[in-house]
C-alpha positions in Angstrom: 12.6 -18.4 1.6 12.3 -16.2 -1.4 15.1 -15.4 -3.8 15.6 -11.9 -2.5 15.8 -13.0 1.1 18.3 -15.7 0.0 20.4 -13.1 -1.7 20.4 -10.6 1.1 21.2 -13.1 3.8 24.5 -13.8 2.1 25.5 -10.3 3.2 24.3 -10.6 6.8 27.7 -10.1 8.4 28.6 -7.2 6.1 25.2 -5.5 6.8 25.7 -5.9 10.5 29.2 -4.4 10.3 28.1 -1.5 8.1 25.2 -0.8 10.5 27.7 0.5 13.0 29.2 2.9 10.4 25.7 4.0 9.3 24.8 4.9 12.9 27.8 7.2 12.9 27.1 8.7 9.4 23.4 9.1 10.2 22.5 7.6 6.9 22.7 4.2 5.2 26.2 3.4 4.0 26.7 3.3 0.3 27.6 -0.4 0.6 24.4 -1.4 2.5 22.3 0.6 0.0 24.1 -1.3 -2.8 23.3 -4.6 -1.2 19.6 -3.8 -0.9 19.7 -2.7 -4.6 21.5 -5.7 -5.9 19.4 -8.2 -3.9 16.2 -6.6 -5.4 14.6 -5.6 -2.1 13.2 -2.3 -3.5 11.8 -4.1 -6.5 9.8 -6.7 -4.6 6.5 -4.9 -4.9 7.3 -3.2 -8.3 5.4 -4.1 -11.4 6.9 -6.7 -13.7 6.4 -4.4 -16.6 9.1 -2.2 -15.1 11.5 -4.8 -13.9 9.8 -5.6 -10.7 9.2 -8.9 -9.0 5.5 -8.6 -7.8 6.0 -10.8 -4.8 3.4 -11.8 -2.1 3.4 -9.1 0.6 4.2 -11.8 3.1 7.5 -12.4 1.4 8.2 -8.7 1.4 7.4 -8.6 5.2 9.6 -11.5 6.0 12.5 -10.0 4.1 12.1 -6.7 6.0 12.1 -8.6 9.2 15.3 -10.5 8.3 17.1 -7.4 7.3 15.9 -5.5 10.5 17.4 -8.4 12.6 20.8 -7.7 10.9 20.6 -3.9 11.2 17.6 -1.9 12.2 18.3 1.1 9.9 18.9 -1.0 6.8 15.7 -3.0 7.4 13.7 0.2 8.0 14.9 1.8 4.7 14.2 -1.4 2.8 10.7 -1.7 4.3 9.7 2.0 3.7 11.3 2.7 0.3 10.1 -0.7 -0.9 6.5 0.3 -0.5 6.7 3.3 -2.8 7.2 1.0 -5.8 3.8 -0.5 -5.1 2.0 2.9 -5.2 3.8 4.1 -8.3 2.0 1.3 -10.2 -1.1 3.5 -9.9 0.4 6.6 -11.4 0.0 7.7 -15.1 2.2 5.5 -17.3 4.2 8.6 -18.3 5.2 9.1 -14.6 6.2 5.5 -14.3 8.3 5.8 -17.4 10.1 8.9 -16.1 11.0 7.1 -12.8 11.8 3.6 -14.1 12.3 4.0 -17.8 16.1 4.4 -17.7 16.7 2.4 -14.5 14.3 0.0 -12.8 16.4 0.2 -9.7 15.6 3.9 -9.2 14.5 4.6 -5.6 11.8 7.0 -4.3 11.8 8.5 -0.8 8.7 9.9 1.0 6.9 11.0 3.4 3.2 11.0 2.7 2.3 13.6 5.4 0.8 16.7 3.6 3.4 19.1 5.0 3.3 21.3 1.8 0.7 23.1 -0.3 0.1 22.4 -4.0 -1.3 25.5 -5.7 -3.2 24.9 -8.9 -1.8 26.3 -12.1 -2.0 25.5 -15.8 -1.2 21.9 -16.4 -0.6 21.0 -12.7 0.4 22.6 -9.4 3.1 24.7 -7.9 4.4 23.0 -4.7 6.3 24.5 -1.7 6.9 23.2 1.7 9.1 21.3 4.1 8.8 17.6 4.9 10.4 15.7 7.8 11.5 12.1 8.2 12.4 11.2 4.6 14.0 7.8 5.3 16.8 6.7 3.0 16.6 9.9 1.1 20.3 10.2 0.4 20.0 7.1 -1.9 16.9 8.2 -3.7 16.6 10.0 -7.0 12.8 10.7 -6.7 10.4 11.5 -3.9 6.8 10.6 -3.4 5.3 13.1 -0.9 2.0 14.2 0.4 0.7 17.7 -0.5 -2.5 19.6 0.5 -4.3 21.2 -2.4 -4.5 24.9 -2.0 -6.5 27.7 -3.6 -5.1 30.2 -6.1 -3.7 32.2 -3.1 -1.9 29.2 -1.7 -4.2 28.6 1.2 -5.3 25.0 1.9 -8.8 24.3 0.7 -11.4 23.0 3.1 -12.4 20.2 3.4 -8.8 19.1 2.8 -7.8 17.3 -0.4 -4.5 15.5 -0.3 -2.4 14.5 -3.2 0.6 12.2 -3.5 3.0 13.8 -5.9 6.3 12.8 -7.6 9.3 15.1 -7.8 12.8 14.3 -9.3 15.9 15.0 -7.2 16.6 18.2 -9.0 13.3 19.7 -7.6 14.0 19.5 -3.9 16.8 20.0 -1.4 17.9 17.7 1.5 18.6 19.4 4.8 21.6 17.3 5.9 21.6 19.0 9.3 18.1 18.0 10.2 18.7 14.4 11.3 20.5 13.9 14.7 18.5 11.5 16.8 18.8 8.8 19.4 17.6 5.8 17.4 17.4 4.6 13.7 20.2 7.1 13.1 21.4 5.1 10.1 18.1 5.7 8.2 19.1 9.3 7.4 15.5 10.4 7.7 16.2 14.0 6.9 14.0 17.0 6.0 13.2 17.9 2.4 12.6 21.4 1.1 10.6 22.3 -2.0 10.3 25.8 -3.3 7.9 26.6 -6.1 8.4 23.3 -8.0 6.1 22.7 -10.9 4.2 19.3 -10.7 2.5 18.2 -13.9 -0.9 16.7 -13.3 0.2 13.3 -14.5 2.7 13.2 -11.6 -0.1 13.5 -9.0 -2.5 11.0 -7.5 -5.6 11.6 -5.3 -4.5 10.1 -1.9 -8.2 9.3 -1.0 -8.3 7.0 -4.0 -5.2 5.2 -2.9 -6.6 4.7 0.6 -10.0 3.4 -0.5 -8.7 1.2 -3.3 -10.1 3.2 -6.2 -6.7 4.2 -7.6 -5.6 0.7 -8.7 -9.0 0.1 -10.4 -8.8 3.4 -12.3 -5.2 2.5 -13.3 -6.5 -0.8 -14.7 -4.6 -2.9 -12.2 -6.2 -6.4 -11.9 -3.3 -8.1 -10.1 -4.0 -9.2 -6.5 -1.0 -7.3 -5.3 -2.2 -3.9 -6.4 -5.7 -4.4 -5.2 -4.4 -5.3 -1.7 -5.5 -2.8 1.0 -3.2 0.3 1.3 -3.8 0.3 5.1 -2.2 -3.1 5.4 0.6 -2.8 2.9 1.8 0.7 3.8 2.5 -0.1 7.5 3.8 -3.6 6.6 7.4 -2.6 5.7 7.6 -0.4 8.8 6.2 -2.8 11.4 8.0 -5.8 9.8 11.4 -4.1 10.1 10.5 -3.2 13.7 9.7 -6.8 14.6 12.9 -7.7 12.9 14.8 -5.3 15.2 13.2 -7.1 18.2 14.3 -10.4 16.8 17.8 -9.1 16.3 17.8 -7.8 19.9 16.7 -11.3 21.1 19.4 -13.1 19.2 22.0 -10.6 20.4 20.8 -11.1 24.0 20.9 -14.9 23.8 24.4 -14.8 22.4 25.6 -12.5 25.2 23.9 -14.4 28.0 24.8 -17.9 26.9 28.0 -18.0 29.0 27.4 -15.0 31.3 28.1 -15.2 35.0 26.6 -12.5 37.2 28.5 -10.5 39.8 27.0 -12.8 42.4 28.6 -15.8 40.7 25.4 -17.2 39.2 25.3 -18.5 35.7 22.4 -17.0 33.8 21.5 -20.5 32.7 20.9 -21.4 36.3 18.6 -18.4 37.1 15.0 -19.5 36.6 13.6 -16.0 36.9 15.7 -14.6 34.1 15.1 -17.7 32.0 11.3 -17.2 32.4 11.6 -13.5 31.4 13.7 -14.5 28.3 11.2 -17.2 27.3 8.2 -14.8 27.8 9.9 -12.1 25.7 10.7 -14.6 22.9 7.1 -15.8 22.9 5.9 -12.2 22.6 8.2 -11.4 19.7 7.1 -14.6 17.9 3.5 -13.7 18.5 4.0 -10.3 17.0 5.4 -11.8 13.9 2.7 -14.4 13.6 -0.1 -11.9 14.1 1.2 -9.5 11.5 1.7 -12.1 8.9 -1.7 -13.7 9.6 -3.4 -10.5 8.7 -1.4 -10.3 5.5 -2.3 -13.8 4.5 -6.0 -13.4 5.3 -6.3 -10.1 3.4 -4.4 -11.6 0.4 -6.8 -14.5 0.2 -9.8 -12.2 0.3 -8.4 -9.9 -2.3 -7.5 -12.8 -4.6 -11.1 -14.1 -4.4 -12.4 -10.7 -5.2 -13.9 -10.2 -1.8 -14.1 -6.8 -0.2 -11.9 -6.1 2.8 -14.4 -4.0 4.8 -13.5 -1.0 6.9 -14.1 -3.0 10.1 -11.7 -5.7 8.9 -9.1 -3.1 7.9 -9.4 -1.4 11.3 -9.0 -4.7 13.1 -6.0 -5.4 10.9 -4.4 -2.0 11.8 -5.1 -2.8 15.5 -3.3 -6.1 15.1 -0.4 -4.4 13.3 -0.1 -1.6 15.9 -0.4 -4.0 18.8 2.3 -6.2 17.3 4.8 -3.3 17.3 4.1 -2.4 20.9 4.2 -6.0 22.0 7.6 -6.6 20.3 9.2 -3.4 21.8 7.9 -4.2 25.3 9.6 -7.6 25.0 12.9 -5.9 24.0 12.6 -3.8 27.2 12.3 -7.0 29.2 15.4 -8.6 27.8 17.4 -5.4 27.8 16.7 -4.9 31.5 18.3 -8.3 32.1 21.3 -7.9 29.8 23.6 -6.5 32.4 25.6 -3.3 32.4 27.7 -4.5 29.5 24.8 -4.0 27.1 25.1 -0.2 27.7 28.5 -0.1 26.0 28.3 1.7 22.7 30.5 -1.0 21.1 27.8 -3.6 21.7 24.9 -4.1 19.1 22.4 -4.6 21.9 22.1 -0.9 22.8 21.6 0.0 19.1 18.8 -2.6 18.8 17.2 -1.1 21.9 17.5 2.5 20.6 16.3 1.6 17.1 13.3 -0.3 18.5 12.1 2.7 20.5 12.7 5.1 17.7 10.6 2.8 15.3 7.7 2.7 17.8 7.2 6.5 17.6 6.3 6.4 13.9 2.8 7.7 13.3 1.8 4.3 12.0 2.2 2.9 15.5 0.1 5.4 17.4 -2.7 3.2 18.9 -5.3 5.7 20.1 -7.5 6.3 17.0 -6.9 2.9 15.6 -8.0 1.0 18.7 -11.0 3.4 19.0 -12.0 2.9 15.3 -11.7 -0.9 15.5 -13.7 -1.2 18.7 -16.4 1.2 17.5 -16.7 -0.6 14.2 -17.1 -4.0 15.9 -19.9 -2.4 18.1 -21.8 -1.3 15.0 -20.7 2.3 15.1 -19.1 4.3 12.3 -15.9 6.1 13.0 -15.6 9.7 11.6 -12.8 12.1 10.7 -9.4 11.3 12.1 -10.6 7.9 13.3 -10.8 6.8 9.7 -7.4 8.1 8.7 -5.0 5.5 7.4 -7.6 2.7 7.6 
């Protein structure tokens, strides 16, 4: 295990306990945020030049899985916020210094969806809009969000051009009433509101260059980590935490069923049908983990050797990642259906794992349609267009 994972596992019991409180607060507790911070979770993909650790993405993924198995919301925030440090490495050095110069533990929220419009002005852009699903935002002092470039009248230009832009906490508002959901409640994934904020050019990045790998090259980044494909590393923290949630559900289920006797007087240990279902679910969750990490290892080796990770390979990687999420959550459903009525009690962790797993599956990064289409078409020699190339 890595040093960060060793440190965070010392707090496993406390993270689990605080997960209950976070579910009620509908945000990460201050204590769990502090544990992530002190363990170095958010600095795992951060440049060493600014206090980061620059770990292998596999180590980052395994850490997110482990935390997700303790508490889904804490793992989710660690996985999502942790990726932003990776992308900030491509921004102008002045922007990096503004964020990390005083405190290398400064966190950045998101999302990347271009829900607002950036209108050109002298020296940069004027940004307005409303963004949903900003996970962990209560504990972040900056935000890295997507913005559609507009014309001088504020209308989105066509074809679209998307920027990733940085704003300090003073330039946006958090709508604390916008997050009241069934699962992943503790992530505090609230709406952000920006009204006529000035964004200097050096705090912007062309999203297309991030997606196609041009951004790290233009930033002079030669490290393997920063030339790793965006379409693999961006979903990694999200899907890893979701697989961790499934692993947590399985561990919870096994603990509850170990000495359980059904109303018919049969010990679960003596029911071959239930045992088969548990074994099958465990195998599916393990396969999800293995498949996701295998893609990471393969892409890392290729990147380290200077080999291009082609669009077709990236599409297949996204297919594997998306399928891993669905496979893991289906397995959670199988064991939850065999957990007995006691699992429905709000005092049990099983119901929260089940809710969190389903909430995580609806993230846009887990929608299979266009990804499966693009991967299959590519393998057949075709060339996906438009939306079928998005996030690949």
